C-alpha positions, 0 to 999 in steps of 0.5 A: 220060627216066623217073624210077623210085623203089624203095619201101623198107620198114623193119621195127623189130625190137623186143624186149619188156620184159625187167622189172626185177630185184626190188630193183634197177633198170633202165637203158634206152638207146635203147628196146627196138630192136634193137641196144639194150641194158639194163643193170641195177643193184642197189639199196644193199646188194644184189648183182648176179648175172647178166650187167648188160647184155643186148642186143635181137637181130634174132629180137626175144629179149634175149641173156640173162634179167634178172639176180637180185639178193642181199641182201649178205652184210654185210646178211645177217650183220647180219640173222641177228646181229638175229634171234639176238639176239631169239631168245635174248631170248625165252628165260626 
């Protein structure tokens, strides 16, 4: 009776670090390997533009690009109002 062994080779498919949006965070689960996901969260007063989660595919590419982050409308209106007050105070 002869025993034979097969050699199995496992190749780990890994995507590169997709990066993080400016004014946001990258939340990684299971690293950057095939099937893993990366989710994105904005800092306070910012709004995410794009998909909040991407997945590493077999072809070593992510399912989407890193989303953008926008300043919230409330914060934009505050900045605009403050700028107008400063501009008006400079007028003599």
